[in-house]
N, C-alpha and C positions, 0 to 999 in steps of 0.2 A: 510454710515450710518450703526452700526453692529446689525447685525444680533441679532435677537430677543433669539436666542437662547444661544446667549453666554453673557443673561442678566438671564440663567434663573438658578437655587436656584441646580441645579442638581451641586454637587462635585462631582471628582472623581478623587482619588491618585493613584497610579502603585503602591501603597504597604498598608501598615496598616492591614490584614485582622483576624491578632495574638496580635493585640493593645487592650485594653477593655478605654481607653480613648482616644480624642483628641487630636490633636499635641497643645501643650500650641504656645501661638502667639511670646511665647521671637521666637521660635522653627521656626512658622511658617516661622518670621519676615527676618529670620535669611537662613534656606534651601529654602527659595525665588529666580530664577535667577533673578542676576541686567536684568534690561530691554533692553540690548544693546546684552543681549547672543539671546532675540528671531530674532536675524538675523539671529541664526543658523533653522529659521524654511522651505528655500526651500532643506535646505539638509538634515534633517529632514525628509521632505517627499522625496527626491529622493532617500532614503534609504529606506522607507517605498516601493518605485515601487517597488525596486530588494525585499526587503527583502517578499510583495505579490508573485511573478512572486516564487518568493524558498518554499511557504505556498502554491503555487498550486502543483508543484512535487512533494509536501512533501501527498498533496491529505488532505488535512484541509483546502485547500477554494475550493470550485465547481469549473470549465471554468466560469458563471457564475455573481459566489460570487466575480468572480477578478475582469470579469470585473466591475459589479459595486461600487470594494473598489477603484479604477484608475482610473474609471470616477470623483466618488469622490475627490481623495488629487486632481486630475488636479483644479475641482472648487475650490478645498479652495485652491490650490497654487493662480490662477488667482483673484481669493478678498484681501489674506493676501495684496500681486502685489498690488491692487488697494487702499488697507489704510479701504477697510468694514468688515473685519474683523482682529480680536482683541483677547488675552489673556483677561482673567478676574480674580481677585485677588485669587482668590483660586487656578489659573495655578501652581504652584508650582517650573513647568522649560516649556519648546516647546516642551517634550516627552508627559505629562501630558495634555498641550493645544491642541495638535491634534488628543489624541486617544479620550478627551473627543468631538469634535467637531465632527470627522469622526461615533462616538458612538450614537448621539443623533443624527446626519439625518443615519445610516445605518443600529445599533442595533445590535443583534449579530454581522454580517458581522462587523462592526470595532473594537466590545470585542477582534475576533480573529484574528489580527495586533496581535495582544503580543506573538503569542504561537510561541514559539523559538525563542525568542531573550531575551535580556536583556536594561536597560539603562545605562549599560555597555560599548556594547558593539555600543548602537546608539549614547553612550555622546562623544566618540574614532573616530565613523567615519565622526555626523558633522563635528568633529573641525579640520580633515585632508581634509575633501571635502573642506572647506571652503579657507581652508591655500593650496592649490592648488591650487585650483580655482583663490586668491587671490595667489599669489605671481605671476600667468600669466600679474594681473592686476601691480602691481609694477612692474613687469620686464621690460612694454610697457610706462610707465613712470619714470622711470632708463634709459633704453632707447633714450626717448624728454632729459633727459639734455645729456648725451654722446654724439647725436648730437649737440647742444647746443653748447656745448664744442668742439668737432669736426668743426662746423662750425666757429668758431671765430678762430680758431687754424689756418683755410685756410685762411681767410683774415694777419698771421701775419706770416708767416715762413718769412718772412724776418724780420724781427722788432725784430732789438737789445736788448737784454736787461739785467738785472742782472739775475745772477742768487745767491741765501744765500746761506748758512750753518750758523747755529749758531744765524740766522737774519739778519749777517755780509754778504756785500758784497763778493764774495768768483770768481771766475769769470762770464765771460760776455755767454750769450746764444741767441737766439733766444724766442721770447714770444712766437711762441706755444708749443714749448718742454713743458716746463709749465707748461700749456694748456694742454697739451695732457697728462702728467705728473696727471692730475684732473679725465683723464678721465678713463685713464687705471685703479686710485684707485675704483674709485665707476667703470667702466666698471666689476673689475674680482665680482661683488659682485652679477652680472647676472649671472654670472659660479657657483656661493654657492647653490644661488637657485638652477636651476636648479640639480648643482649637487647632493641636496640634493632630489628633488623631484624624483629622481633617487632611491633614499632608501625609500622614504618614501609613493611609489605610493601597499601600501599594503592595501586589504586591512583586516577592521580587523572585519567587521559586521559576522557574525556564530560561535562569541567564545561566546556569552552570557553573561552569568553572568562573567565564568571565565572561566569555561571546558568543551567549543565545546555546536553545539545544538545535542541535539537527535534530532531533527525534522528538520532545515533546514542544511543537508547531503552537497550541495552543493554548497559552501559558495566560490569557484573560476568560475562559473558563474555571483555569484551576484558580485560580482568582477567586471570581466568584463563590466557587462551591467555599471559601474560604475564609470570607463578609467582605470583601476587600473590593477596591470598587474599580480598581484599572491593577494592569504587574507595571512595574516601572516603566517607566519609556526607554532607559536609557538599563543592558545590559550588565558594564562595570559596575555604571553605575549603586548596581541594585544592590553586587557585593561587596559593592566597595563602600558605602556610602555610610556613615553613624549618626553623622547630625540630628538625627530623629532618636538618636538614645540620650546623648548629648542636651537634642530639647529639653529631654523627660525629665534628664536631672537636673534636665533649671528647674526644673518646677519641679522637680519633689525639693531638692533645695531650697526653693524658692519660700514654699511654705515653709521648712520647715523656722527655716525664720520670718518667718509671720508666728507660728507656733513659741518661739521664742521671747520675742516678743511679746506677745500673749504672755506667757509661761512670771516674764519679769514684771509684768505688774501685779499679777497675783502675787507672786511674791511679796511687791511692796505693801499690798495689801490686806492683803491675813498677815502681816509682822502688826507688834503691837503698839510702834511707830502709827499708826495707819489704818487698826483694824476697823479695818473698812469688813469688811468678808472673815465670815467662817466659812473654812475648809471643813465638808464632813470625814469623820477618823477613816472613812472607809477609805482614804485618799491621802491621807496622811503619813507619818510616819514617829517616830520616836526616836528618846539619843539613848544610847548602853551605858551612860557615864551619870545624863543631870534628866532627873522625871518627871520633872514642869514642858516640858519640849513638845512642840507639836511641828515639824516639821513640813513643808510643802514640796517634799520630795517628786511628784510628782511633774511639777511643775521647776524644777532645778534637774531631774532629768531631761526635759522636755529639751529647753535648753541648752545641754550638753549637744545633743543631737543634730543641731544645726551646721556645726562645728565640722558634723562627721563626713552630712554631705554633702558640702561644701567642695572635702574633701573631694568624697566621687566624682564629680561632677569636675575638678578642676585635672583631678587626675587620668577621664574620656579625654580632654579637652588637651595632654601634652601628649596622652599613645595616640594624638590621631594629628600631628603637628606638624609631620615630614613624610609622613607614609605617600610611598606613589601608588597607587596604581596600579593593580587595582585590589585587590585579596592579598591582607599578610596578614601571619596572625598577632601578632599585635594587638589585634583585632579581638581578641578574647577578650581583653582587656574589660568592653563591654558589659557584658555578660557579673563579674563579679562584683562589677560597679552597679547596676542595676539592682541584681537579689536583695546588695548588702541597703540599697537605701528604700525601696520597696520592705522591706523587713521588716528597718529597722519602724518606718510611718505603721504598719499595720500594729506596732503595739507603743505607739505614741497614741498613736488619729485615737483609739479606742479611752485609754485612761486621759486626756485630754478631757473628752466630749463629756465622760462620767463625772469628773470633778467640776469644771463649771455644770454641772447642771444639778450637782450638789449642792454650789457653794447657799452660804446662807450672807443676801448683803447687808449693813447692820445701815438701815435708813437713815437714823436716829445721830447717829455721831457723822455720815455725810452731809448733812443736814450743815449740823453742829460747824464742822470745817469751809464750809462751799466761802465762805465771807470770807475768813483770814486770809490775807497777807494782800490788803487787797484789793480783793478779787470782781469789786466793782466799778475801778477807777476810770475803765473803757467807759462806763455808764453818761459816767462827767465830763469827757471832756469828748465823746457821739453829742451830748443835752446841746455844748456848745456851742458844737458846727456846725451842729443841727437851726441852733439861734441867734447865726453870724457870724460868731467865732469864728476869723479864720484858723486852720485845724493845729496850727503853726503856734500859735497863740497860749490854744486848746489847751495841746499837750502840756504844757510849762503852766500854766494852771492849775492844770486837775495834778500835778509835782506840787505841787505850792503845799494843794490840797492835803495830801495822803502825808510829806511829810511837816505841817499841821498837824494831823489825826497824830503821827509815831507820836510827834511832842507830847501831845495828852492820853500818850498809851490808846487810841479808840480806832474804832475800823468804824471804813466809810456810812456803813449805817446807822453808823452812832453820835454824827456832827451833824451839829444846830444850826441853824437859819442866823445868829449871832459868829458861826468862826464863817460860815458861807462867806457872811461880806467883811470880813475881815479877811479873810483871802486878797478878795478879790473884791468887784460890786457887779460885776458880769454874773454871781453865781447864784442867779434870782432861787426865790426860797421855793416852785417848783421844781426840781431839781431836783429835791427831794422825795416823791413820788416814785422816780426812777432809779433810784440808791434802795432795790430790793428782790432776792434775790427772784422771785419768780417775773419781774418786771425786766428783766437783765434778758433774763429764756425767754421769755412771750417776746420781743424784742428782736432777733434774730429770729423771726419767723416767713426768710427765703427759703425757698428751695434748698435741701442739703442741711439750713439751720436746726438747732437744735432746739428752736421752740417746737411743744410738748407734738403737733398738728402735725409738726413737717415728721415726727419719729415715726409718730404711729404709719403714715405714708410710707416713708423710708421701710418698715417690718414692713406692709403690706405687698411692696413690692420687690423686698428681696423672699416673702414667700414668696410669692412665684415666680417668680429667677431658681427656685430650690425646686417650683415640679418640674421647671422645666430639664434641669439639670436631672434629674430622677431620674425622667422620660429617657433621656439622651441616654442613662447608664442602663437603662431596664431594659433599650429597642436591640443592644450588642448583638446582632448574629449570624458573628465567629463562631470558631471554637470555644468554648470556655471549659474549663480545665480544670 
């Protein structure tokens, strides 16, 4: 039930004293925050608590006033979280909403909270807190996808499959190696979030409008309270900078690009032409007209979201590119772009993790296809090179052998000693022991290679990385809302 005070005819703007007339309806409509912006209420309240303590240190609030204000802030937070308190049409933004409610409840004490701060540093602080919080949420979701990929890889260290370049059969690999390539790419975005957070752990509070506050002069204390490492070095930069938002959006868009690449492969793998994997029914849909269809919708929907998040990044960069210092209302675009990217990833990541975790791999089909398309040709060229034949010649000899196999309709694994001698006398019978799938993958035993023992080591290192990343996400000391 909405509190009666929110229906009060009292309206309160945080500006307007020098204006002779009311804002036009068109201005109000354009200026009012989007409904999604009010998700920042808990973060604005967290900043208000820290600011209130700073006001007491400055002598603006007495100890009893601070106690009343903090109790009221806590109550507002509980009621808003419970759906008992809502902004009204006259509330221009989250800051107006909360100041109105606190003033109605506390009178002059609520009005004191505005001293020494501006919506400029409030807005910058709210979003920075929100992004630092949500980066941990997203990292936790990415880790679940990494775990799903690793769990699949652990089952397929010995599963032989085709490796591709240009979507053409290239060399045999173990399927675990392919899965771990996606795990590596996805996981790097977690480390990007960690690195981003190190640069973003600076508090804008105390910057006020742009020049700093003449009242709140200990921003390092409020910064510490909110889980930051320190205040921003420059008050103008504190309210004007949004590079941390752009960087966050880049990581989000890069992550969706990696998810899109994984999705594209899942679409291929689950097709009738590949038949590499079977997707669980719970992660697929059917056709309204073709009863036989089983469509990889999660992969397709995830693939489609990449363009959307790239657009959010480009939109924010475009909004920033010509802005003079310090604050301009153009910067409000930071919230729409951030919220949409976070909301989208919050839908996509669990769906992708579930799809990968429940995916069934058709081991026999992968092995059957692994030698097709002359994927063992590099073994011939490498053997010749190690035997002393210049690689340029070895390449030509191997190409001639492939051509001879094509003429006979056989694969390299089926070649005879006689055919080897016919193509080139340097192709000795010893090369045949290298023309097996197991020999080919075992030969790639340098670190990062597809040899099973190297893949096992890669998986072990990845699990240690995941543990480190999970520890980072769990150790956050800022306000979690």
